[in-house]
C-alpha positions in Angstrom: 103.3 128.5 295.9 104.7 125.3 294.4 101.9 125.1 291.9 102.6 128.6 290.7 106.3 127.9 290.5 105.7 124.7 288.6 103.4 126.3 286.0 105.8 129.3 285.5 108.8 127.0 285.4 107.2 124.8 282.7 106.2 127.8 280.7 109.8 129.1 280.8 111.0 125.6 279.9 108.8 125.5 276.8 109.3 129.1 275.6 112.6 130.5 276.7 114.7 128.4 274.4 117.4 131.1 274.0 118.6 130.7 277.6 118.7 126.9 277.7 122.5 126.9 277.6 122.5 128.2 281.2 121.2 124.9 282.4 124.3 122.9 281.2 126.1 124.1 284.3 129.6 123.2 283.2 131.0 124.8 286.3 129.5 121.9 288.3 131.9 119.5 286.6 134.8 120.9 288.6 133.0 120.4 291.9 132.0 116.9 291.0 135.6 116.1 289.8 136.9 117.4 293.1 134.4 115.1 294.9 135.6 112.1 292.9 139.2 112.9 293.6 138.5 113.1 297.3 136.6 109.9 297.3 139.4 108.1 295.4 141.8 109.1 298.2 139.6 107.5 300.8 139.5 104.0 299.5 137.9 102.7 302.7 134.7 104.7 301.9 132.1 102.7 300.0 131.4 104.2 296.6 127.7 104.5 297.2 128.3 106.4 300.4 130.8 108.7 298.7 128.3 109.5 295.9 125.5 110.0 298.3 127.6 112.4 300.4 128.6 114.3 297.3 125.0 114.6 296.2 123.9 115.9 299.7 126.8 118.4 299.8 125.9 119.8 296.4 122.2 120.0 297.3 122.8 121.5 300.8 122.8 125.2 299.7 119.2 124.9 298.4 118.1 123.5 301.7 119.8 126.3 303.6 118.2 129.0 301.5 114.7 127.3 301.9 115.1 127.3 305.6 116.4 130.9 305.7 113.5 132.2 303.5 110.6 130.4 305.3 107.4 132.3 304.7 109.0 135.8 304.7 107.4 138.5 302.6 104.3 136.4 302.0 106.3 133.7 300.4 107.4 135.6 297.3 111.2 135.0 297.9 110.4 131.3 298.2 108.4 131.5 295.0 111.3 133.1 293.1 113.7 130.5 294.5 111.4 127.7 293.4 111.1 129.0 289.9 114.8 129.4 289.5 115.7 126.0 291.0 113.1 124.3 288.9 114.3 125.9 285.7 117.9 124.7 286.4 116.7 121.3 287.5 114.8 120.6 284.3 116.9 119.5 281.4 119.9 120.0 281.0 118.7 120.2 277.3 115.2 120.7 276.1 114.0 117.5 274.6 111.9 119.2 271.9 115.0 121.1 270.8 117.1 117.9 270.6 114.3 116.2 268.6 114.1 119.2 266.2 117.8 119.1 265.5 117.6 115.3 265.0 114.7 115.7 262.5 116.5 118.5 260.6 119.7 116.3 260.4 117.6 113.5 259.0 115.9 115.6 256.4 119.1 117.2 255.3 121.0 113.9 255.4 123.7 115.5 257.5 125.5 112.4 258.9 127.8 114.3 261.3 125.1 116.3 262.9 122.8 113.3 263.0 125.4 111.3 264.9 125.8 114.1 267.4 122.1 114.5 268.0 121.5 110.8 268.3 124.4 110.4 270.9 122.9 113.3 272.9 119.6 111.5 273.1 120.6 107.9 273.6 123.8 108.7 275.7 125.8 105.9 274.1 127.4 105.1 270.8 124.5 104.6 268.4 124.2 101.6 266.0 125.4 102.1 262.4 122.2 101.1 260.6 119.8 104.0 260.1 116.7 102.0 261.0 118.3 100.8 264.2 119.2 104.4 265.1 115.6 105.5 264.4 114.3 102.9 266.9 116.9 103.8 269.5 116.0 107.5 269.3 112.3 106.8 269.7 113.0 104.7 272.8 115.5 107.3 274.1 112.9 110.1 273.9 110.7 108.3 276.4 113.6 107.6 278.7 115.0 111.2 278.5 111.5 112.7 279.0 111.3 111.0 282.4 114.9 112.0 283.3 114.6 115.6 282.1 111.0 116.4 283.0 108.8 114.0 284.8 111.1 112.8 287.6 112.1 116.4 288.4 108.4 117.4 288.5 107.6 114.3 290.7 110.2 115.2 293.4 109.3 118.9 293.2 105.7 118.0 294.0 106.3 115.1 296.4 108.4 117.0 298.9 105.9 119.8 299.3 107.5 122.9 300.9 110.9 121.3 300.2 110.0 120.7 296.6 112.9 122.8 295.2 115.3 120.6 297.2 113.8 117.5 295.7 114.0 118.7 292.2 117.6 120.0 292.6 118.7 116.8 294.4 117.5 114.7 291.5 119.3 116.9 289.0 122.5 116.8 291.1 122.4 113.0 291.0 122.0 113.1 287.2 124.9 115.5 286.8 127.1 113.2 288.9 126.0 110.2 286.9 126.7 111.9 283.6 130.1 113.1 284.8 131.0 109.7 286.2 130.1 108.0 283.0 132.1 110.5 280.9 135.1 110.3 283.2 135.0 106.5 283.4 134.9 106.3 279.6 137.9 108.6 279.3 139.8 106.7 282.0 139.3 103.3 280.3 140.8 100.2 281.9 143.0 102.3 284.3 140.0 103.9 286.0 139.0 101.2 288.5 138.2 103.8 291.2 136.1 106.0 288.9 134.4 102.8 287.6 133.1 102.0 291.0 132.0 105.5 291.5 130.2 105.4 288.1 128.3 102.3 289.1 127.3 103.9 292.4 126.2 107.1 290.7 124.1 105.1 288.2 122.5 103.1 291.0 121.8 106.2 293.2 120.2 108.0 290.3 118.2 104.9 289.4 116.8 104.8 292.9 115.4 108.3 292.6 114.1 107.6 289.1 112.3 104.3 290.1 108.9 105.7 291.2 108.7 108.5 288.6 109.6 106.0 285.8 106.6 103.8 286.6 104.2 106.8 286.9 105.5 108.1 283.6 105.2 104.7 281.9 101.5 104.6 283.1 101.1 108.1 281.8 102.4 107.1 278.3 99.6 104.6 278.1 97.0 107.1 279.2 98.2 109.7 276.7 98.6 107.2 273.9 97.3 103.7 273.2 96.6 102.1 276.6 96.0 98.5 275.5 99.3 98.4 273.6 101.1 100.0 276.6 99.6 97.5 279.1 100.7 94.6 276.8 104.2 96.0 276.7 104.3 96.4 280.5 103.4 92.8 280.9 106.4 91.7 278.7 108.1 88.4 279.9 109.9 88.9 283.2 113.0 87.0 281.9 113.6 89.7 279.3 113.9 92.4 282.0 117.4 93.5 282.9 118.5 92.7 286.4 119.8 96.2 287.2 117.2 98.6 288.7 118.2 101.6 286.5 118.3 99.4 283.3 114.9 97.9 284.2 113.3 101.4 284.6 114.8 102.6 281.3 113.7 99.4 279.6 110.2 99.8 280.9 109.9 103.4 279.8 111.3 102.6 276.3 109.1 99.7 275.5 105.9 101.1 277.0 106.5 104.5 275.4 107.1 103.0 271.9 104.1 100.7 272.3 101.9 103.7 273.3 102.7 105.3 270.0 101.4 102.4 268.0 102.9 103.8 264.8 101.7 102.3 261.6 104.4 101.3 259.0 104.1 102.5 255.4 105.9 100.5 252.7 106.7 103.4 250.4 108.0 105.6 253.2 111.7 106.5 253.2 113.8 105.9 256.3 114.4 109.6 256.9 110.6 110.3 256.7 110.0 107.4 259.1 112.5 108.7 261.5 111.0 112.2 261.5 107.5 110.8 261.9 108.5 108.6 264.8 110.5 111.2 266.7 107.8 113.9 266.2 105.0 111.5 267.4 107.1 110.6 270.4 107.6 114.3 271.2 103.9 115.0 270.9 103.1 112.1 273.2 105.5 113.5 275.8 103.9 116.9 275.5 100.4 115.5 276.0 101.5 113.7 279.1 103.1 116.9 280.4 99.7 118.6 280.0 98.0 115.7 281.8 100.4 116.0 284.7 99.8 119.8 284.9 96.1 119.3 285.0 96.3 116.5 287.6 98.6 118.4 289.9 96.4 121.5 289.6 93.3 119.5 290.5 95.1 118.0 293.5 96.0 121.4 294.7 92.5 122.8 294.2 91.1 119.9 296.2 93.3 120.6 299.2 96.5 118.6 298.6 99.2 120.7 300.2 101.7 122.3 297.8 
């Protein structure tokens, strides 16, 4: 059932672009803010425990529904649940749509829209120089592909009959991380409590992303230029960030970009270079997505339980 749900969910993710706005789930912000507020009033509760409890609480309804459905009606209610949960777990934005808007802004020299699309992809204030922005976007595509697609698929597959729970729990930790980063940035220096919660949310999400990030990085090499990817993987250890989440993102960025092995053309404009790089990165992500689909299908056909 999970294989069917995965294939249907991926098809919807690639084709039903007109309903992607449903996945933003702004209503979750109020629940997360309420959790942050409750955690701030219990200063004796360690931030990581508070974030973990909030994540479990938000994921609990999916677990309850899975247990209630069981194998009733030949598993079709479970199949419907898995498809719906997977659809809302992927994202929140389609990476291909974001790259398309970025390329359009580059081609039309729309500085305002370009800044918005770059910030959406890199999740921080982008550098001023256009060439630096181009490199940041190419790196961010490979990081976001793991966060929006591959890590969700990994936990959906890894937990077997509880796959929808795994996918949704990963998305919940990402929603909490995003909200904590936004709230901490708005609070500034006065937000010491939310700052601690933000750090805890980033760490918790990084733990769930650790294994998928390394599988995805290997996949980038398989789908692209393997020799260059392996060389990037073996980069000097002293250049690696100490933080686990930062290390995973750094690995995805440098291995993904190396897997592209893009040639440089002297007479090429910066906007054309940016479009070519982002498009190539998107194509590499799509090739890896197809590889994952084939591998997961083969594992299922050869008896690996899904």
